[in-house]
Every structure is written in C-alpha cells, then in structure tokens.
C-alpha positions in Angstrom: 0.0 0.0 0.0 1.2 3.5 -0.9 2.3 5.9 1.9 -0.4 8.0 3.5 0.5 11.4 4.8 -0.6 12.3 8.3 -3.5 14.4 7.1 -5.1 11.4 5.5 -3.9 8.7 7.9 -5.2 10.5 11.0 -8.5 11.6 9.6 -11.1 11.0 12.2 -13.4 8.0 11.6 -15.8 8.5 14.6 -17.5 11.5 16.1 -15.4 11.3 19.2 -12.2 11.5 17.2 -13.1 15.0 15.8 -10.9 17.5 17.7 -12.4 20.7 19.2 -15.9 20.4 17.8 -17.8 18.8 20.6 -20.7 21.2 20.4 -21.4 19.9 16.9 -20.6 16.2 17.3 -22.6 15.8 20.5 -25.6 17.4 18.8 -25.4 15.1 15.8 -25.0 12.0 18.0 -28.2 12.9 20.0 -30.1 13.6 16.8 -29.2 10.2 15.4 -30.0 8.4 18.6 -33.5 10.0 18.8 -34.1 9.7 15.0 -34.6 13.4 14.5 -32.5 13.9 11.4 -33.0 17.1 9.4 -33.1 17.0 5.6 -30.5 19.7 5.1 -27.4 20.8 7.0 -24.9 23.7 6.4 -21.4 23.2 7.8 -19.4 26.4 7.9 -15.9 27.3 9.2 -12.3 28.0 8.2 -10.2 25.4 6.5 -9.1 22.2 8.2 -11.5 22.3 11.2 -13.4 19.1 10.3 -16.4 20.1 8.1 -16.0 17.5 5.4 -14.8 14.9 7.9 -17.9 15.3 10.1 -20.1 15.2 7.1 -18.6 11.8 6.0 -19.0 10.4 9.5 -22.6 11.5 9.6 -23.2 9.8 6.2 -21.7 6.5 7.4 -23.5 6.7 10.7 -26.9 6.9 8.9 -26.1 4.0 6.5 -24.2 1.6 8.8 -25.7 -1.9 8.9 -26.0 -1.5 12.7 -27.7 1.8 12.4 -28.6 4.5 12.1 -26.1 4.7 15.0 -24.0 7.5 16.5 -21.0 5.1 16.5 -20.6 3.5 13.0 -18.8 0.2 13.1 -16.4 0.8 10.2 -16.2 -2.9 9.3 -19.6 -3.6 7.6 -19.9 -3.5 3.8 -21.7 -0.1 3.9 -19.0 1.5 6.1 -16.1 0.0 4.1 -17.7 1.2 0.8 -18.2 4.7 2.3 -14.6 4.8 3.4 -13.4 3.8 0.0 -15.8 6.3 -1.8 -17.8 3.6 -3.6 -21.0 3.7 -1.6 -24.0 4.2 -3.9 -26.0 5.9 -1.2 -23.3 8.6 -0.4 -22.5 11.0 -3.2 -19.9 13.7 -2.9 -20.3 16.7 -5.2 -17.4 19.3 -5.7 -19.1 22.6 -6.3 -15.8 24.3 -7.1 -15.5 22.5 -10.4 -19.2 21.8 -11.0 -20.9 25.1 -10.3 -23.3 25.4 -13.2 -27.0 24.8 -13.6 -26.5 21.7 -15.7 -24.3 20.1 -13.1 -26.9 20.6 -10.4 -29.6 19.2 -12.7 -27.7 15.9 -13.0 -27.5 15.8 -9.2 -31.2 16.4 -8.9 -31.9 13.5 -11.1 -30.0 11.2 -8.7 -32.2 12.4 -5.8 -35.2 10.4 -7.1 -33.4 7.1 -6.6 -34.2 5.2 -3.4 -31.4 3.9 -1.0 -30.0 0.5 -2.0 -28.1 -2.2 -0.1 -27.9 -3.5 3.4 -28.4 -0.8 6.1 -29.3 1.7 3.4 -31.4 4.2 5.2 -30.6 7.6 3.5 -29.4 9.0 0.3 -26.7 11.5 1.4 -25.5 14.3 -0.9 -22.4 16.0 0.3 -21.8 19.3 -1.6 -18.3 20.6 -0.8 -17.3 24.2 -1.4 -21.0 25.0 -1.7 -20.3 28.8 -1.9 -19.0 28.3 -5.5 -22.4 27.4 -6.8 -24.0 30.1 -9.1 -27.2 31.8 -8.2 -29.1 29.9 -10.9 -27.8 26.6 -9.5 -29.0 27.5 -6.0 -32.4 28.3 -7.4 -32.6 24.9 -9.1 -32.0 23.3 -5.7 -34.5 25.4 -3.9 -37.6 23.4 -4.9 -36.0 20.2 -3.8 -35.1 21.6 -0.4 -38.7 22.9 0.1 -40.2 19.5 -0.5 -37.4 16.9 -0.2 -38.0 13.2 -1.0 -38.1 10.8 1.9 -34.8 9.6 3.3 -32.8 12.3 1.4 -30.2 14.4 3.2 -28.2 17.4 1.9 -25.0 18.5 3.6 -23.4 21.8 2.4 -19.9 22.4 3.4 -18.5 26.0 2.9 -15.9 28.4 4.2 -18.0 31.4 3.0 -21.6 31.1 4.2 -22.4 34.7 3.3 -22.4 33.6 -0.4 -25.2 31.1 0.2 -28.7 32.4 -0.5 -30.8 33.2 2.5 -33.6 31.1 1.1 -31.3 28.1 1.4 -30.0 28.9 4.8 -33.5 29.4 6.2 -34.3 25.8 5.1 -31.2 24.2 6.6 -29.7 23.7 10.1 -26.4 25.5 10.3 -23.4 24.4 12.3 -20.4 26.8 12.8 -17.1 24.9 13.2 -14.8 26.9 15.5 -11.0 27.3 15.0 -9.3 24.6 17.1 -7.4 25.9 20.2 -3.6 25.6 20.3 -3.8 23.4 23.4 -6.2 20.9 21.7 -3.9 20.7 18.6 -0.9 20.2 20.8 -2.5 17.3 22.6 -3.4 15.6 19.3 0.1 16.1 18.0 1.5 14.5 21.1 -0.8 11.5 20.7 0.2 11.1 17.0 4.0 11.4 17.8 3.7 8.8 20.5 1.8 6.4 18.2 4.2 7.0 15.3 7.2 6.6 17.7 8.6 10.1 17.0 10.8 11.7 19.5 9.9 15.4 20.1 10.4 18.4 22.3 7.2 19.9 23.7 8.2 23.4 22.5 8.6 22.1 18.9 5.0 20.8 18.9 3.7 23.9 20.5 5.3 26.0 17.7 3.5 23.8 15.1 0.2 24.2 16.9 0.7 28.0 17.0 1.7 28.1 13.3 -1.4 26.0 12.3 -3.6 28.9 13.4 -6.6 26.8 14.4 -6.5 24.2 11.6 -5.9 20.6 12.5 -5.1 19.6 8.9 -2.5 22.4 8.6 -0.8 21.2 11.8 -0.6 17.6 10.5 1.0 18.9 7.3 3.5 20.9 9.2 4.3 17.9 11.4 5.0 15.9 8.3 7.3 18.6 7.0 9.2 19.0 10.3 9.7 15.3 10.7 11.1 15.0 7.2 13.6 17.9 7.9 14.7 16.7 11.4 17.1 13.9 11.8 15.8 12.0 14.8 14.2 14.2 17.5 11.9 17.1 16.6 13.8 20.0 18.3 12.6 23.5 18.8 15.6 25.0 16.9 15.0 22.9 13.8 11.3 23.5 14.0 11.8 27.3 14.0 14.2 27.0 11.1 11.9 25.0 8.9 8.8 27.0 9.8 10.6 30.4 9.3 10.2 31.5 12.9 12.6 33.9 14.5 14.2 32.7 17.8 13.1 34.1 21.1 16.8 35.0 21.8 16.7 37.4 18.9 13.7 39.3 20.3 15.2 39.3 23.8 18.4 40.8 22.5 16.6 43.5 20.5 14.6 44.6 23.6 17.6 44.5 25.8 19.6 46.8 23.4 16.5 49.0 22.9 16.3 49.5 26.7 19.9 51.0 26.5 19.0 53.1 23.4 21.6 51.3 21.3 19.8 51.8 18.0 22.7 50.8 15.7 23.1 47.4 17.2 19.3 46.8 17.0 19.4 47.4 13.3 22.4 45.1 12.9 20.5 42.3 14.5 17.5 42.9 12.2 19.8 42.9 9.1 21.3 39.6 10.2 17.9 38.1 10.6 16.9 39.1 7.1 20.2 37.7 5.7 19.3 34.3 7.3 16.3 34.2 5.1 13.5 35.2 7.5 10.6 37.1 6.1 9.7 40.6 7.5 6.0 39.6 8.1 7.1 36.5 9.9 9.5 38.6 12.0 6.7 40.9 13.1 4.3 38.1 13.8 6.9 36.4 16.0 7.6 39.7 17.7 3.9 40.1 18.6 3.8 36.6 19.9 6.9 37.3 22.0 5.3 40.5 23.4 2.1 38.6 24.2 4.2 36.1 26.3 5.8 39.0 28.1 2.5 40.7 28.8 1.0 37.6 30.5 4.2 37.0 32.4 4.1 40.6 33.6 0.4 40.4 34.6 0.7 37.2 36.4 4.0 38.1 38.1 5.7 35.0 36.8 9.3 34.5 36.1 11.1 32.1 33.7 14.5 30.3 33.8 15.9 32.6 31.0 17.7 35.5 32.6 17.3 37.7 29.6 13.6 37.5 29.7 13.6 38.2 33.4 15.7 41.3 32.7 13.2 42.5 30.2 10.3 42.0 32.6 12.2 44.2 35.1 13.1 46.9 32.6 9.7 47.2 30.8 6.4 48.0 32.4 3.0 46.8 31.2 2.5 50.2 29.6 5.7 49.9 27.7 4.8 46.4 26.4 1.4 47.6 25.3 2.9 50.6 23.4 5.4 48.4 21.6 2.6 46.0 20.7 0.5 48.8 19.2 3.5 50.0 17.2 4.1 46.5 15.8 0.4 46.1 14.9 0.5 49.5 13.1 3.6 48.5 11.1 1.9 45.2 10.1 -1.0 47.2 8.6 1.5 49.5 6.9 3.3 46.6 5.2 0.1 45.6 3.3 0.4 48.8 1.2 4.1 49.7 1.5 6.5 49.3 -1.5 9.5 49.6 0.8 8.6 47.0 3.5 12.1 46.8 5.0 12.3 50.5 5.8 8.9 50.3 7.6 10.3 47.6 9.9 13.5 49.5 10.5 11.5 52.6 11.5 9.6 50.5 13.9 12.9 49.3 15.6 14.2 52.8 15.7 11.1 54.0 17.5 11.3 51.2 20.0 14.9 51.9 20.7 14.3 55.6 21.1 11.1 55.3 23.1 10.8 56.9 26.6 9.5 54.7 29.4 5.9 55.0 30.5 5.4 56.8 33.8 2.1 56.5 35.6 0.5 59.1 37.9 1.1 56.8 40.8 4.8 56.7 40.1 4.9 60.5 40.1 3.0 60.6 43.4 5.4 58.1 44.9 8.4 60.1 43.7 7.0 63.3 45.3 6.3 61.4 48.5 9.8 59.8 48.7 11.4 63.2 47.9 9.6 65.0 50.7 6.8 66.3 48.6 4.2 65.6 51.2 5.9 68.0 53.7 6.7 71.4 52.3 8.6 72.6 55.3 11.5 70.1 54.6 12.0 71.6 51.2 12.0 75.3 52.0 15.7 75.6 52.4 16.4 73.2 49.5 14.4 75.5 47.2 15.6 78.9 48.3 17.1 79.4 44.9 13.6 79.6 43.4 12.2 83.1 42.8 9.7 84.1 45.5 6.4 85.6 44.5 6.3 89.3 45.4 3.7 90.3 47.9 1.6 93.4 47.1 1.4 96.0 49.9 -2.0 96.6 51.4 -3.7 99.8 50.3 -5.2 102.0 53.0 -7.5 105.0 53.0 -7.7 107.9 55.4 -11.4 108.0 56.2 -12.2 104.3 56.4 -10.9 101.5 58.6 -8.2 99.2 57.2 -9.8 96.5 55.2 -8.1 93.6 53.4 -9.5 93.0 49.9 -9.2 89.5 48.8 -9.1 88.4 45.1 -9.8 84.8 44.4 -8.8 83.0 41.2 -11.0 80.1 40.4 -9.2 76.9 39.5 -10.8 76.5 36.0 -12.3 79.8 34.8 -9.8 82.3 36.4 -12.6 84.7 37.1 -13.3 86.9 40.1 -16.8 86.8 41.7 -17.9 90.2 42.9 -21.1 90.8 45.0 -22.3 93.7 46.8 -24.1 93.3 50.1 -25.3 95.7 52.8 -23.2 95.0 55.9 -24.2 96.8 59.1 -21.1 98.5 60.6 -21.1 100.0 64.1 -19.0 103.1 64.0 -20.2 104.8 67.2 -18.1 104.5 70.4 -19.4 103.1 73.7 -20.9 105.5 76.2 -19.1 104.9 79.5 -21.6 107.0 81.5 -24.4 104.5 80.8 -22.5 101.7 82.5 -21.6 100.2 79.1 -25.1 100.5 77.7 -25.0 101.3 74.0 -26.7 104.4 72.9 -29.3 104.5 70.2 -27.8 103.2 67.0 -27.4 105.5 64.1 -28.0 104.5 60.5 -25.5 102.0 59.2 -23.1 102.7 56.5 -23.1 100.7 53.3 -19.7 99.2 52.4 -19.0 97.2 49.2 -17.2 93.9 49.9 -16.1 90.9 47.9 -17.9 87.7 48.7 -15.6 84.6 48.3 -16.4 80.9 48.8 -15.4 79.4 52.1 -12.0 77.8 52.4 -10.8 79.3 49.1 -8.1 81.4 50.8 -6.6 78.3 52.4 -6.7 76.4 49.1 -5.1 79.3 47.3 -2.3 79.7 49.8 -1.6 75.9 49.9 -1.5 75.7 46.0 0.9 78.7 45.8 3.1 77.4 48.5 3.3 74.0 46.7 4.1 75.6 43.4 6.9 77.6 45.0 8.5 74.7 46.9 8.0 71.9 44.4 9.7 72.7 41.0 8.4 69.4 39.4 4.8 70.3 40.3 5.3 73.8 38.9 6.6 72.3 35.6 3.6 69.9 35.4 1.2 72.8 36.2 2.8 74.9 33.5 2.5 72.1 31.0 -1.2 71.5 31.6 -2.2 75.2 32.4 -2.8 74.3 36.0 -6.1 72.5 35.2 -5.1 69.3 37.0 -4.9 71.3 40.3 
C-alpha cells in the first residue's frame, strides 16, 4: 500500500475523534439516537477544522448496517464502501469544479433514486465548497429543499456562508465549526507522535500548533514537514528554522539593546535576521507573539528560567509592552500597502529603541512622597534658589478703617466673583456714663465687599506654596495650564 500522509492517515473515523468540535458532534449524535434527522445541514468554518470529515462520519452513521447509530462500526460493507468512496447511497459533489445549472440538474436526477443495499437508510448528498455554486444553481436546488423526498439528506460544506442564499440557509440547520485551540492541537500532535514513535520536544509541537492557526489539517501537514527535515528528535531550533520562525533569543536581544537606546546594534540584528532568510512579516508576527508572552508573564507576576527575559520584565512595564505591541500592529498594517517594507520595519525598531519609558501618575506621586513632597517645610531651604512671589502691599484710605481686599482666582475659569451686600457696621463709640449700655444706633453705612467661597483662601495659599516649593509640580502645572490642580 502506498504511503499515506498524516492528514489522511489520521483523519477521524468517529464523532469522538473529531478534535475541538464537541458542540457539533454531540448534537449530531443525539439527533441520530433520537431519530430526529433534518433534511439539510450547512457546515461552515475555516479550512481544516473538520467540516467534510464530520459530514462523512454522519453519512456513514446513517447508513451503517447496525444503524442509524452515532457510532458506526467501520467494518460492515456499507461503512467500508463509504470509506473507499464507492457507496452508492453517499454522493460527494465538488461545487468548485461543477458550479453550473446543468451540473446541479444531474445531481437532482439522482435524488429520485431510493437507497439501496444492506443498512441503506438515507441518500446523502455532500456538496463541498458550496459557496462556489452560481445563483441559478442554487435556485434549481430550492424546490427540492422545500419538499425533499423521503430519506434524502443534503450537507453543504463551505468556508463562505455569506455567499449562500438566505432562502437556502433558512431551510437548513447551520453548524459553525470553530477554530481549534492551540492546546487541543498540541494534545493531538503528542498523541500522534507517541503512536508513530517520533521523539519530540514539547516546544517544537507547540510551535507547530501555533503556526497552524486553528487548523488541524495544517498542523498535520506541518508535522509531516518538520519530521522530514529533522534527523531524529523534533527540536525547537530545527522547527523554528523549517517554519521560518525567529528565535526568542533574537527578540530578547533586541529589547535589551533597545532599553539602552543602542539603535545601531538593534538594526544590525534585524539585518542579520533578514540575511538568514526570514521574512519581514514572519519577523513581526513572531515579535507580537513574544510581546504577548511578556504581557501575560508581567500580569501574572511569573518568572522564567531565562535570565534575559527576566531582565526585560524588570526593565519594561505593562504600559511599555502595550505601546510596543501597538506600534508593531500598526507596522503590520502598513506593510500591506508599502512598497519599501524593509524601511517600515526599520523605522519601527528605531522607534522602540528611542522610546521613553511609560510613567504612571502613581509613580509621580510616589516620587513626590519619597522626595519629601508631602511636607513642604522640609523643602523650603532646598528651594531657596527659586524666585519668590512678590507680595503686594495693602492699600489704606484715610477716612475708612483698614480692610483687606481678597481676590480669588477660580481653578478652571480664572474669574473673580464680585457681589455687593449691605453690611451693618457699628462706627459709634461706647458710652461709659451709661454703664456700658449702648446708645441708640445710628444709620448703618453701606460698604462694598467681595464675597468669596469658604476655604478658598486656604486652598489658594496651599497651592501657591506647593508651586513655589516643588519645581516638578510647577513644571507639570505649566504644561497643563494648572487644570489638574
């Protein structure tokens, strides 16, 4: 027998073997057990997630000699014929190469035949790449889907469900196949390697699972490629080389040099990476993946055995990592339309190496507190070199008592509020002859005053004193026009 690649050899033969689609396989198994089978299904999802495989398992389960059963035996004549592709009751139709009306008419003629053979319960028509059918072909199918013959089942598999007519979707049960998680792919790859007696490193299989991007079939093809390249054990280094993935040490070295603003050396490392044959897009994808790892290590407070990564975690805050990630994402979008892709990546590295560190408000407050900012008396002597604000002399008049006029600057509007009130003022002296009794009061004089909010004087004095004694606060206030105060 000819050699079978992993993608064919490890194709699931049972519902339980389908990886990462339990929400669909369990539903189909219950439907078969209860005999509630619909006449039309639509299987949607990205490539390599199990659409066609699940459709074939469903067809075998309905026509197994022991069924319909959710667990087809795989050894009876009907199952063996279905596996070999020679079962009369199961017809696969490739819509990508047969998308016209005449092709669909030939299919509709076969619908009228009844199931034949032992265990023949359904005529199953599996239409792969269903989105390729023309509008006229869909319309020719519409009448059959409205009033299907008994024991006829249609399964439409597609990666673009938006191209299927709504009149077809409304008459079918739709199942959306999800991208398979990296952890589920990794567990399946470990199972395959152990069965095939292949030595491996865990990190190598995790790189394959990450590169597969949710596709089980892609991961099996990549595993086949890596195994053919490696001599003996599947190592992380060899896997990165064959998959075009930049090493973690490269990204660690770039961020360490960028932390010291050594721009020239960062560019040299990037040039060496391109000389080794790595693609710019792969370089940026790997950098985003590396930053994601740093972010979660920073959030969880974890450390790793690699000292370089621990140094990066100490030198870069969460805000720094987020800013770098946003810059990398912006450069990835720019590469789609740039004619000089290399310069776009080099500009990114220069920005990272020249970037100032993120400082939070809490860090500023901690700095002020540790430097004595909470107690202004301790900094009076240290800040004597600062110019003092000149005090205006109080103005006095000859005929009226001394009064202090207060002008209040509001924090946001810088306006003075003036009000005029009638204030009773007692300007007559006491009469000592009447044993301290007050004489009859004379008419009170009206004096204009300035009404100010309570506690404003103290706030003003404390703000001015802080501005004089704390130069860093004065600079921040000047930068933001004092609005933050």
